[in-house]
Residue, then its C-alpha position, 0 to 999 in steps of 0.5 A: m440246654s440251648y434256646s433263643a440264642s442262650v445256653e443254660v448249664l445246670e451243675l449238680n454237685r454230690t454235696g447237694d449244691f447246684h450252680h446254674t448259669v444262663l449265657s447269651p451272646k451279650g454275656t451272663l444273664l443268670d448265675e445262681r446257686g442253691r440246693w438239690e435233693w433226691e425225692s424219696e417219695p415221688p408222686e408216681e411209682g417208678t418216677d425219679i425226681l430231684s427237688i431243686e431249691g432256689y432255681s430260676t427259669m428264663v425260658p420264654g413263657m416259663e419265667g419264674y423262681g422257686l422249687w423245681p421238681a425235676t423229673i429224671e428220664k432215660y432216653r436213648g441211652k442218655v440221662r436227662l432232666s425234663v424242663n419242658r417236654d412240649l418245647g423239647l427242652y432238657y438238661y442232659k448229663i455230660p459224662 
């Protein structure tokens, strides 16, 4: 995901761990690790959600840290996690 001259990478490992980095032209702004799990009881039927614990966001206006309930979407044949639909910010699955 790219915004404000920064690039974010979120790696979800099969073990339930994640690695999250934010890089800018000046260097690494964030490098963190945490846990994720599949939500077995999502708030809406037909919605797939991952709970990502210990996640920080540096998107301007959305800064914060904690638990992120990430919605999984399929769009034009691609799988993505929605960060902010209004800003068009998504993590896309890389094959």
